[in-house]
KOLNU-829314 format. One record per atom (N, C-alpha, C, CB): x, z, y; residue in three letters; atom name. Coordinates in steps of 0.1 Angstrom, whole numbers, plus 2048, in hexadecimal, padded with zeros to 3 digits. Atoms other than C-alpha are relative to their C-alpha. Glycine has a CB too. Layout:
BEGIN
NODE   x   z   y res atom
NODE   X   Z   Y ALA   CA
...
***
This chain:
BEGIN
NODE   x   z   y res atom
NODE 7FF 806 80B MET    N
NODE 885 7EB 815 MET   CA
NODE 7F0 7F6 801 MET    C
NODE 804 80C 7F4 MET   CB
NODE 80B 80C 804 ILE    N
NODE 869 7CF 80E ILE   CA
NODE 7FD 7FF 7F4 ILE    C
NODE 803 7F3 803 ILE   CB
NODE 804 805 811 ASP    N
NODE 852 7CD 7ED ASP   CA
NODE 7F3 7F3 802 ASP    C
NODE 7F8 811 7F5 ASP   CB
NODE 80D 80A 803 LEU    N
NODE 83F 7AB 7EE LEU   CA
NODE 7FE 7FF 7F4 LEU    C
NODE 801 7F1 806 LEU   CB
NODE 807 802 80C HIS    N
NODE 827 7A6 7D5 HIS   CA
NODE 7F7 7F0 806 HIS    C
NODE 7F4 811 7FB HIS   CB
NODE 809 812 7FE CYS    N
NODE 810 780 7D1 CYS   CA
NODE 7F0 809 802 CYS    C
NODE 800 7F0 7EC CYS   CB
NODE 814 801 7FF PHE    N
NODE 7E8 787 7D9 PHE   CA
NODE 7FA 7F6 804 PHE    C
NODE 7F8 809 80A PHE   CB
NODE 809 80A 7FA ALA    N
NODE 7CD 770 7DC ALA   CA
NODE 7F6 801 808 ALA    C
NODE 7FC 7F9 7F9 ALA   CB
NODE 80C 7FE 7F3 PHE    N
NODE 7B5 76E 7FA PHE   CA
NODE 7F5 7F5 7FF PHE    C
NODE 807 7FD 811 PHE   CB
NODE 809 80B 7FD SER    N
NODE 796 763 800 SER   CA
NODE 7F6 809 811 SER    C
NODE 7F5 7FC 7EC SER   CB
NODE 80B 7F8 7F3 ASP    N
NODE 779 76E 81F ASP   CA
NODE 800 80C 7FD ASP    C
NODE 7EF 7FC 800 ASP   CB
NODE 807 7F2 802 GLU    N
NODE 76E 78C 80D GLU   CA
NODE 807 809 7F8 GLU    C
NODE 7F3 7FF 7FA GLU   CB
NODE 7FA 7F9 807 GLU    N
NODE 789 799 7F5 GLU   CA
NODE 80F 7FE 801 GLU    C
NODE 7FB 800 7F5 GLU   CB
NODE 7EF 807 804 ILE    N
NODE 7AD 797 7E9 ILE   CA
NODE 7FF 803 7F4 ILE    C
NODE 80F 806 807 ILE   CB
NODE 800 804 810 LEU    N
NODE 7B5 791 7C2 LEU   CA
NODE 812 806 7FF LEU    C
NODE 7FC 7E9 7FB LEU   CB
NODE 7F5 7FF 7FA TYR    N
NODE 7D6 7A3 7BB TYR   CA
NODE 7FE 806 7F1 TYR    C
NODE 804 807 810 TYR   CB
NODE 7FD 7FC 810 ASN    N
NODE 7DE 7A8 790 ASN   CA
NODE 7F1 7FE 7F8 ASN    C
NODE 805 813 7FE ASN   CB
NODE 80D 801 805 GLY    N
NODE 7B8 7A2 788 GLY   CA
NODE 7F6 80D 806 GLY    C
NODE 801 801 7EF GLY   CB
NODE 805 7F6 7F9 ASP    N
NODE 7AE 7BF 79F ASP   CA
NODE 7F7 7F9 80E ASP    C
NODE 80C 80A 804 ASP   CB
NODE 804 806 7F0 THR    N
NODE 798 7B7 7C2 THR   CA
NODE 7FF 80A 808 THR    C
NODE 7F2 7F8 802 THR   CB
NODE 7FD 7F6 7F0 PHE    N
NODE 79D 7C7 7E2 PHE   CA
NODE 7F8 7FE 80B PHE    C
NODE 80E 7FD 808 PHE   CB
NODE 806 805 7F5 PRO    N
NODE 78A 7C6 7FD PRO   CA
NODE 809 7F8 80D PRO    C
NODE 7FA 80B 805 PRO   CB
NODE 7F3 807 7F8 SER    N
NODE 799 7AD 81A SER   CA
NODE 80A 80D 80C SER    C
NODE 7F7 7F0 80C SER   CB
NODE 7FD 7FB 7F8 GLU    N
NODE 79E 7C8 833 GLU   CA
NODE 80A 808 7F8 GLU    C
NODE 7F7 804 807 GLU   CB
NODE 7F4 7FA 809 THR    N
NODE 7B7 7D8 81D THR   CA
NODE 80E 7FA 806 THR    C
NODE 7FE 7FC 7ED THR   CB
NODE 7F0 805 7F8 PHE    N
NODE 7D2 7C1 82E PHE   CA
NODE 7FF 804 80F PHE    C
NODE 802 7EC 800 PHE   CB
NODE 802 7FB 7F0 SER    N
NODE 7C6 7D3 851 SER   CA
NODE 80F 803 809 SER    C
NODE 7F5 811 800 SER   CB
NODE 7ED 7FB 7FC GLY    N
NODE 7ED 7DD 855 GLY   CA
NODE 806 7F3 806 GLY    C
NODE 80C 804 7EF GLY   CB
NODE 7F2 80B 7F9 GLN    N
NODE 80A 7C9 86A GLN   CA
NODE 807 806 801 GLN    C
NODE 800 7F8 80C GLN   CB
NODE 7F2 7FE 800 GLY    N
NODE 82F 7C8 863 GLY   CA
NODE 805 7F4 801 GLY    C
NODE 806 807 7F6 GLY   CB
NODE 7F4 809 7FC LYS    N
NODE 84B 7B3 86B LYS   CA
NODE 807 803 7F7 LYS    C
NODE 806 801 80C LYS   CB
NODE 7F3 808 807 ILE    N
NODE 862 79F 854 ILE   CA
NODE 80C 7FA 809 ILE    C
NODE 7FB 7F4 7F9 ILE   CB
NODE 7F3 809 7F3 GLY    N
NODE 883 79B 86A GLY   CA
NODE 7F4 7FF 80B GLY    C
NODE 809 7E8 7FA GLY   CB
NODE 805 801 7FA ASP    N
NODE 86F 78F 884 ASP   CA
NODE 7F4 7FD 802 ASP    C
NODE 805 7FD 802 ASP   CB
NODE 80B 806 808 ILE    N
NODE 850 782 878 ILE   CA
NODE 7F9 80B 7FE ILE    C
NODE 805 7F8 7F2 ILE   CB
NODE 80A 7FA 809 THR    N
NODE 830 796 875 THR   CA
NODE 7F7 7F8 7F7 THR    C
NODE 7F7 807 809 THR   CB
NODE 803 803 80B VAL    N
NODE 81F 795 85B VAL   CA
NODE 7F3 80B 7FA VAL    C
NODE 80E 7FF 7F8 VAL   CB
NODE 80E 7F6 804 SER    N
NODE 7FB 7A5 84B SER   CA
NODE 807 804 7EF SER    C
NODE 7EC 7F6 800 SER   CB
NODE 7FA 7F3 80C CYS    N
NODE 800 7C3 834 CYS   CA
NODE 7F2 808 7FC CYS    C
NODE 80F 80D 809 CYS   CB
NODE 80A 7FA 801 ILE    N
NODE 7EC 7DA 825 ILE   CA
NODE 801 80A 807 ILE    C
NODE 7FD 803 7F5 ILE   CB
NODE 7FE 7F4 7F3 ASP    N
NODE 7E7 7F8 839 ASP   CA
NODE 804 80A 7F6 ASP    C
NODE 7F2 805 80B ASP   CB
NODE 7F5 7F3 807 PRO    N
NODE 7F8 81A 834 PRO   CA
NODE 7F5 809 7F8 PRO    C
NODE 80B 80C 80E PRO   CB
NODE 808 7FB 80C LEU    N
NODE 7DB 82D 822 LEU   CA
NODE 7FA 7FA 7F7 LEU    C
NODE 7F8 807 802 LEU   CB
NODE 802 808 80A SER    N
NODE 7D1 80F 80D SER   CA
NODE 810 801 7F9 SER    C
NODE 7FB 7F1 805 SER   CB
NODE 7F2 7FF 803 GLN    N
NODE 7F8 810 807 GLN   CA
NODE 7FE 811 7F6 GLN    C
NODE 80C 800 810 GLN   CB
NODE 7FF 7EF 809 VAL    N
NODE 7F4 837 7FA VAL   CA
NODE 7F5 801 7F6 VAL    C
NODE 7FF 80F 80C VAL   CB
NODE 808 803 805 MET    N
NODE 7D5 82F 7E7 MET   CA
NODE 803 7F7 7F6 MET    C
NODE 7F9 7FE 807 MET   CB
NODE 7FB 80D 80B PHE    N
NODE 7E7 810 7D4 PHE   CA
NODE 804 80E 7F3 PHE    C
NODE 812 7F2 807 PHE   CB
NODE 7F6 7FC 808 HIS    N
NODE 7FF 82D 7C5 HIS   CA
NODE 7F7 80D 7F9 HIS    C
NODE 80E 803 80A HIS   CB
NODE 808 7F3 807 LEU    N
NODE 7E2 845 7B7 LEU   CA
NODE 7FB 7F6 7F4 LEU    C
NODE 7F0 809 80A LEU   CB
NODE 804 807 80E GLY    N
NODE 7D7 844 791 GLY   CA
NODE 809 7FD 7F9 GLY    C
NODE 7F8 7F5 800 GLY   CB
NODE 7F5 803 806 TYR    N
NODE 7F7 840 780 TYR   CA
NODE 80A 807 7FE TYR    C
NODE 805 7F8 805 TYR   CB
NODE 7F8 7F8 7FB GLU    N
NODE 81B 84C 779 GLU   CA
NODE 809 7FB 806 GLU    C
NODE 805 806 7FA GLU   CB
NODE 7F5 806 7F9 HIS    N
NODE 830 84B 790 HIS   CA
NODE 80A 803 7FD HIS    C
NODE 7FF 802 80C HIS   CB
NODE 7F3 7FB 803 ASP    N
NODE 853 84B 793 ASP   CA
NODE 806 806 812 ASP    C
NODE 80B 7EE 7F7 ASP   CB
NODE 7FA 7FB 7F4 GLU    N
NODE 86C 855 7B3 GLU   CA
NODE 7FF 7F7 809 GLU    C
NODE 80C 805 7FE GLU   CB
NODE 800 809 7F2 ASN    N
NODE 868 838 7C8 ASN   CA
NODE 7F3 804 801 ASN    C
NODE 804 7EC 800 ASN   CB
NODE 80C 800 7FA ASP    N
NODE 843 83D 7C5 ASP   CA
NODE 7FD 80D 808 ASP    C
NODE 7F8 7FE 7F7 ASP   CB
NODE 7FF 7F7 7F9 VAL    N
NODE 846 85F 7D0 VAL   CA
NODE 805 7FF 80C VAL    C
NODE 805 808 7FA VAL   CB
NODE 7FB 800 7F1 HIS    N
NODE 85B 857 7EE HIS   CA
NODE 7F8 7F9 807 HIS    C
NODE 80D 7FA 804 HIS   CB
NODE 809 80A 7F2 ASP    N
NODE 846 838 7FB ASP   CA
NODE 7F9 80B 803 ASP    C
NODE 7F5 7F0 7FC ASP   CB
NODE 80E 7FD 800 VAL    N
NODE 825 84E 7F7 VAL   CA
NODE 803 80E 80B VAL    C
NODE 7F8 803 7EE VAL   CB
NODE 7FB 7F5 7FE LEU    N
NODE 837 86D 804 LEU   CA
NODE 80A 7F8 810 LEU    C
NODE 808 808 7F0 LEU   CB
NODE 800 806 7ED LEU    N
NODE 845 855 826 LEU   CA
NODE 7F6 7FC 805 LEU    C
NODE 80A 7F4 804 LEU   CB
NODE 80D 801 7FE LEU    N
NODE 826 844 829 LEU   CA
NODE 7FC 80F 807 LEU    C
NODE 7F8 7FD 7F1 LEU   CB
NODE 806 7F3 7FE CYS    N
NODE 816 865 82F CYS   CA
NODE 802 805 810 CYS    C
NODE 808 80B 7F6 CYS   CB
NODE 7FD 7F6 7F2 ALA    N
NODE 82F 878 846 ALA   CA
NODE 7FF 7F5 807 ALA    C
NODE 810 809 802 ALA   CB
NODE 801 807 7F5 GLU    N
NODE 831 854 85B GLU   CA
NODE 7F4 7FE 809 GLU    C
NODE 803 7F7 7FC GLU   CB
NODE 810 801 7FD PHE    N
NODE 808 850 85C PHE   CA
NODE 7F9 807 7FD PHE    C
NODE 7F9 7F9 7FB PHE   CB
NODE 80A 7F6 800 ASP    N
NODE 7FA 86F 85A ASP   CA
NODE 7F5 804 7FC ASP    C
NODE 7FD 801 807 ASP   CB
NODE 807 7FD 806 ILE    N
NODE 7F0 872 83B ILE   CA
NODE 7FB 807 7F7 ILE    C
NODE 801 7FC 800 ILE   CB
NODE 7FF 7F3 801 VAL    N
NODE 7E6 88A 828 VAL   CA
NODE 804 7F9 7EF VAL    C
NODE 7F3 80B 806 VAL   CB
NODE 7F8 805 80B ILE    N
NODE 7FC 88B 807 ILE   CA
NODE 7F1 807 7F6 ILE    C
NODE 813 807 7FD ILE   CB
NODE 80C 7FE 80C PRO    N
NODE 7E2 886 7E8 PRO   CA
NODE 809 80A 7F6 PRO    C
NODE 7F9 7EE 7F7 PRO   CB
NODE 7FD 7F6 80D ASP    N
NODE 7E3 8A2 7CD ASP   CA
NODE 80A 7FF 7F7 ASP    C
NODE 7F7 7FF 7F9 ASP   CB
NODE 7F2 802 804 GLU    N
NODE 7F9 88E 7B7 GLU   CA
NODE 810 801 801 GLU    C
NODE 7FF 7F9 800 GLU   CB
NODE 7F2 801 7FA TYR    N
NODE 812 88D 7C8 TYR   CA
NODE 809 80B 808 TYR    C
NODE 7FF 7F5 807 TYR   CB
NODE 801 7F3 7F3 LYS    N
NODE 810 8AE 7D8 LYS   CA
NODE 80B 805 7F5 LYS    C
NODE 7ED 80D 806 LYS   CB
NODE 7FC 7FD 809 GLN    N
NODE 81F 8B8 7B4 GLN   CA
NODE 812 800 7FB GLN    C
NODE 7F8 7FB 7FA GLN   CB
NODE 7F5 805 7FF THR    N
NODE 840 8A5 7B6 THR   CA
NODE 80A 803 809 THR    C
NODE 7FF 7F6 800 THR   CB
***
């Protein structure tokens, strides 16, 4: 499954929904078909899922990212 979002880029930061993030956030690489694309690195993806009421899709995504990339499961996802 692919989850696409539109971001605004500058040399130092990325803007999304009024929030800014360091440009290093997009240090990951993925593929859409045969095309290699920049993407949010796995740890940042997990961090983006913190601090709000999550649903079953969020739980699925976070647990899969943690398992695939050997990331410690955040406390708020251990209780689900």
